[in-house]
Structure formats: structure tokens, C-alpha cells
C-alpha positions in Angstrom: -16.1 48.6 52.7 -15.9 52.3 52.0 -15.2 53.9 48.6 -11.9 54.8 47.1 -12.3 58.0 45.1 -9.7 59.8 43.0 -10.0 63.4 41.7 -8.0 64.3 38.6 -7.4 68.1 38.6 -8.3 68.3 42.2 -6.6 71.7 42.7 -8.6 73.6 40.1 -11.9 75.5 40.5 -14.1 72.5 39.8 -11.8 70.0 41.5 -11.7 72.0 44.8 -15.5 72.3 44.6 -15.7 68.5 44.2 -13.8 68.1 47.4 -16.1 70.6 49.1 -19.2 68.8 48.0 -17.8 65.4 49.0 -17.3 66.7 52.5 -21.0 67.5 52.7 -22.2 64.1 51.3 -23.0 60.9 53.2 -20.9 58.8 50.9 -18.8 56.3 52.9 -15.3 57.2 51.6 -12.4 55.2 52.9 -9.7 56.9 50.8 -9.6 60.1 48.7 -6.7 60.7 46.4 -6.0 63.9 44.5 -4.1 64.2 41.3 -2.7 67.2 39.5 0.1 68.4 37.3 3.7 69.1 38.6 2.7 72.7 39.4 0.6 71.7 42.4 2.0 68.3 43.3 2.8 68.2 47.0 0.1 70.6 48.1 -1.8 69.5 51.2 -5.6 69.2 51.3 -7.7 68.5 54.4 -10.5 66.0 54.0 -12.4 64.5 56.9 -9.7 65.6 59.3 -7.0 63.8 57.2 -4.2 65.6 55.4 -4.0 64.5 51.8 -0.9 65.2 49.6 -1.6 66.0 46.0 -0.1 63.4 43.7 1.3 63.6 40.2 -1.1 62.3 37.5 0.5 59.4 35.6 -0.8 56.7 33.3 0.4 54.1 35.8 -1.6 55.5 38.7 -4.8 55.5 36.5 -4.4 51.7 36.2 -4.8 51.2 39.9 -8.1 50.3 41.5 -10.7 53.0 42.3 -14.4 52.8 42.8 -14.7 56.2 41.1 -12.4 58.7 39.4 -13.7 62.2 39.0 -12.0 64.2 36.2 -11.9 68.0 36.4 -8.8 68.7 34.4 -10.0 69.6 30.9 -10.5 67.7 27.6 -6.9 67.0 26.7 -6.3 65.2 30.0 -9.6 63.4 29.9 -8.9 62.2 26.4 -5.6 60.7 27.3 -6.1 59.4 30.8 -9.8 58.5 31.2 -9.7 55.5 28.8 -6.7 54.1 30.7 -8.7 54.3 33.9 -11.8 52.8 32.4 -9.9 50.0 30.8 -8.6 49.2 34.3 -12.2 48.7 35.4 -12.7 52.0 37.1 -15.8 54.2 36.7 -14.9 57.6 35.4 -17.0 60.7 35.7 -15.6 63.3 33.4 -16.5 67.0 33.6 -14.8 68.0 30.3 -16.6 68.2 26.9 -14.3 65.6 25.4 -16.6 62.5 25.7 -20.0 64.2 25.8 -21.2 63.5 22.3 -19.3 60.1 21.9 -21.7 57.4 21.1 -22.1 54.8 23.9 -20.9 57.2 26.6 -23.8 58.3 28.8 -24.3 62.1 29.2 -26.1 62.3 32.5 -28.1 64.7 34.7 -29.2 62.2 37.4 -32.6 63.7 38.1 -33.4 63.6 34.3 -31.8 60.4 32.9 -29.9 58.8 35.8 -31.6 55.4 35.0 -29.4 54.8 32.0 -26.5 54.3 34.5 -27.9 51.1 35.9 -25.4 48.3 35.4 -23.0 50.7 33.5 -19.2 50.8 34.0 -16.8 53.0 32.1 -16.7 56.7 31.2 -19.7 58.8 32.2 -19.8 62.4 30.9 -21.0 65.4 32.9 -22.9 67.9 30.7 -22.0 71.5 30.2 -23.0 73.7 33.2 -25.5 75.8 31.2 -27.0 72.7 29.6 -27.4 71.0 33.0 -29.6 73.7 34.6 -31.6 74.1 31.4 -32.5 70.4 31.0 -33.4 70.2 34.7 -36.4 72.5 33.8 -37.0 71.3 30.3 -37.3 67.6 31.1 -40.5 67.6 33.2 -42.2 70.2 31.0 -41.2 68.2 27.8 -42.7 65.1 29.4 -46.0 66.9 30.1 -46.4 69.1 27.1 -43.8 68.2 24.5 -41.3 71.0 23.7 -41.0 72.1 20.1 -38.6 75.0 20.4 -36.3 76.6 22.9 -34.7 80.1 22.7 -32.3 80.6 25.5 -29.9 83.4 26.5 -27.4 82.6 29.2 -25.8 85.0 31.6 -22.7 83.0 32.7 -20.5 83.7 35.7 -16.7 84.2 35.4 -16.0 81.2 37.7 -16.9 79.1 34.6 -13.5 80.1 33.3 -11.6 79.2 36.4 -9.6 81.0 39.1 -7.8 83.3 36.8 -11.1 84.8 35.5 -12.3 85.5 39.0 -9.1 87.2 39.8 -9.3 89.3 36.6 -12.9 90.5 37.4 -11.9 91.4 41.0 -8.8 93.3 39.9 -10.7 95.1 37.1 -13.4 96.2 39.6 -10.6 97.9 41.6 -8.5 99.2 38.7 -10.1 100.4 35.5 -6.8 100.1 33.7 -6.2 96.4 34.6 -5.8 94.6 31.3 -8.1 91.8 30.1 -6.1 88.5 29.7 -8.7 85.8 30.2 -11.5 87.4 28.1 -11.3 89.2 24.7 -12.9 92.3 26.3 -12.9 93.9 29.7 -15.4 91.9 31.9 -15.9 94.3 34.8 -19.0 96.4 34.2 -19.5 94.6 30.9 -21.4 91.7 29.1 -19.5 89.7 26.5 -21.6 87.7 24.0 -18.7 85.3 23.3 -18.0 82.1 25.2 -15.6 79.6 23.6 -14.7 79.9 19.9 -16.9 81.0 17.0 -17.5 78.7 14.2 -18.5 79.3 10.6 -22.3 79.6 11.2 -21.8 82.4 13.7 -22.5 80.4 16.8 -19.9 79.6 19.4 -19.0 76.1 20.6 -20.5 76.9 23.9 -23.9 77.6 22.3 -23.8 74.4 20.2 -23.0 72.4 23.2 -26.4 73.4 24.6 -28.1 72.3 21.4 -26.5 68.8 21.0 -26.3 68.0 24.7 -29.9 68.8 25.2 -30.9 66.4 22.3 -28.7 63.6 23.8 -29.9 64.0 27.4 -33.6 64.3 26.5 -33.2 61.7 23.8 -35.1 63.9 21.3 -33.3 65.5 18.3 -36.5 67.2 17.2 -36.3 70.0 19.8 -35.2 73.2 18.2 -32.7 74.9 20.5 -31.5 78.4 19.7 -28.9 79.7 22.2 -27.0 82.9 22.9 -24.2 82.5 25.5 -23.1 85.7 27.3 -20.4 86.1 30.0 -21.4 88.6 32.7 -19.5 90.2 35.7 -20.9 87.7 38.2 -18.6 85.4 40.2 -20.8 82.4 40.9 -24.0 81.0 39.4 -25.3 81.1 35.8 -28.6 82.6 34.9 -30.8 81.8 31.8 -33.7 83.4 30.1 -35.7 80.6 28.4 -38.5 80.8 25.9 -40.4 77.5 25.3 -42.9 76.6 22.6 -44.9 73.4 23.3 -47.1 71.0 21.3 -50.1 71.9 23.4 -51.1 74.9 25.5 -49.5 74.9 29.0 -51.5 75.9 32.1 -49.3 78.2 34.2 -50.5 76.8 37.5 -49.9 73.3 36.3 -46.4 74.3 35.1 -45.6 75.6 38.6 -46.9 72.3 40.1 -44.9 70.2 37.7 -41.7 72.1 38.5 -42.4 72.1 42.3 -42.7 68.3 42.3 -39.5 67.8 40.3 -36.5 66.7 42.4 -33.7 69.3 42.5 -35.9 72.3 41.4 -37.1 75.1 43.6 -39.7 77.5 42.2 -39.2 81.1 43.4 -41.9 82.9 41.5 -43.7 85.7 43.4 -43.0 88.9 41.5 -45.5 90.9 43.5 -43.1 90.6 46.4 -39.9 90.7 44.3 -39.7 86.9 44.5 -37.4 85.5 41.8 -34.0 83.8 41.7 -30.7 85.7 41.4 -27.2 84.4 41.1 -25.9 86.2 44.2 -28.6 84.8 46.5 -28.7 81.3 45.1 -24.9 80.6 44.8 -23.3 77.8 46.8 -26.4 75.6 46.7 -27.3 72.5 44.7 -30.8 73.3 43.4 -32.0 74.7 40.1 -34.1 77.8 40.8 -37.0 78.9 38.5 -39.0 82.1 38.5 -40.6 84.7 36.2 -42.9 82.0 34.8 -45.3 83.7 32.4 -47.3 83.0 29.2 -46.1 84.4 26.0 -48.1 87.5 25.0 -48.9 86.3 21.5 -48.4 82.5 21.3 -50.8 80.5 23.7 -48.5 77.5 23.4 -45.5 79.3 24.6 -44.1 80.6 27.9 -41.0 82.3 29.3 -39.1 81.6 32.5 -35.9 82.5 34.4 -33.5 79.8 35.7 -30.5 80.1 38.1 -28.1 77.5 39.3 -24.6 77.5 40.8 -22.3 76.6 37.9 -19.6 75.0 40.0 -21.9 73.0 42.1 -25.0 71.7 40.2 -23.4 72.7 36.9 -20.3 70.6 37.6 -19.1 69.2 40.9 -22.4 68.3 42.5 -23.8 66.8 39.4 -20.7 64.6 39.1 -21.1 63.4 42.7 -24.8 62.9 42.3 -23.9 60.5 39.5 -21.8 58.5 42.0 -24.8 58.5 44.5 -27.1 57.3 41.7 -24.9 54.3 40.9 -24.4 53.5 44.5 -28.2 53.5 45.1 -28.5 50.9 42.3 -26.4 48.5 44.3 
């Protein structure tokens, strides 16, 4: 028997990317159903040569039987509808932040902590996109050397804010007077050190997600994570500059070997020939790319590196579908 999969929010940026990724995977899908708000109900989507009509999301339909439900509709919708689906016996993979820090709900990057899904049914949380690509790199290095401190600056693409943000960037690039509506400042030709809302300690909610989600995924609250999240005029793929302090001195050649052997990571680190990852070149792929690997100039137990990944794929849609693949491989 094939799988019955539903996508909640299937007409948004992440939802449409989920459909795209599902088309590329080898999952045996018998039926795909797509749910959305009244605004896009009735739209047609082609999947495996079949025309699928977008359905209205209701509490009643969430009580039906699915093998998996992928949620890509934001925290309010997930908070209301995901428990209904889970109580009906469905496995829910939620891309919002709503359930990430809830005790008992797994927060999963399959290559890092996918084993915790063995035998699990219920709500599973997909991490924040910037956290996902960071822990992909942190996990194998933490296992080998023990990470004490992380200082990370993100350079996040506008697609992380949805279709309207992409449209705003494109229009501002053509018209210097086009007003900013999605962002608090003009994004074209600019960098905005402000993602999500500020809280009293001066950090944004986006930045604190990287702290607490990293602790949960790596199961280690002792790692000191200091993030700065910045929105940049790039359409797809987030980049991160990461500084790491370890318990013991890392060997650069061994660091490269550890990363090269890690599933899902591609090391692109040949600066002599301009070899390093960039968001433009590494978009629309499912790997996490690492380059600019170098020792700190003053601390022998520290190094810096540069990390790039497609925020809509590995940072969201692909990671969610890899969760399904992980569970199916346990069967």
C-alpha cells in the first residue's frame, strides 16, 4: 500500500516547495491532498500527472486517516489543527515554530537526531531554517571535539518571509521608490539586522530560536550560542558565518574529513581557486555546504567557517520530507 499524505498550507512558499520535493523523492505516494484557506481553495496542482484540487482546511478533515500530514501554514494554524490530526492517529510534521520547544515533541534534523523518531507517533517539529543548517555542521564537530561556544551571524534570504517578500525585493530592484511593506526598511541594496520581533534583552525571536533549538537538537544546554540574524537582498539560500570554540584543539585537516564524511554535507573549501559556497550557486539543492574553514588567529581551540543551504529545501521542505523517509526506513 502506498502513502496518503496531506499538506496544510500547500499553496504557500514552503508548501509548494514540499510538493516539488515530493515529486523528486522515491516515496510510494498513493494519494496527495492539499489544504489551504478559502483564498486558494479550488486551485489546481499537478502531481505525478494527476490534477489535485486544493481543499478547504477544516477540523473535520484533520480527523481523517493520513499516513503523514505536513504543516506549512504558520503557528496559529498548527496550534489549532495539528493536535486534532495527531489525536486522530496521524503523524504530523510541522514547519512552524509553535511546537518546537514543547517538551515531549521531537525537534528533528534527520542526519543529526533522526533516531529519536523510532516508534514515535504524533507531532514532530521541523527546526528553524537557520538552525537546521547550523546544527548540520555543529553536530559532527561537537561529537569529535566538544563545542563550548558558537558565535554566528546569518545572512538570510527574503524567501524566508514568503512570496510577498520576494515580490518586494524584485520590485524595489526595478523601482527605487517602491515602498517597503514586508520589511521595516528597504531590502533592495540593503542589509537589515532585524528578523522577527525584538525582546527586552536586545535579541530577536529569530536569534533566540537558534539558541534554544540548538540546545534541544544537540541535547546539550551547555553550548553558548550568540547569534545575530540579518536579512539580505538574496532570493534563495541562507548563509552563515560561524565561529566555534572547542574543548580541545581541532586539526583543520581532520575537521574537513569529519565534515566530508557527514551525510548531507558538501565541503567546498578551496580558496586558492575561489572555491567556497555561495547562496546563488547552491540554491535549489538539499545539501549543506561548508567552506572558508580556518583556525582562529589567536585561540588555538577555535575556528571559523562559512555555511550555505537552501532555506526552503533543507531549511524547511526537504528536512520535513526527510523526516518521513526516516520513519519509513524504520518500518
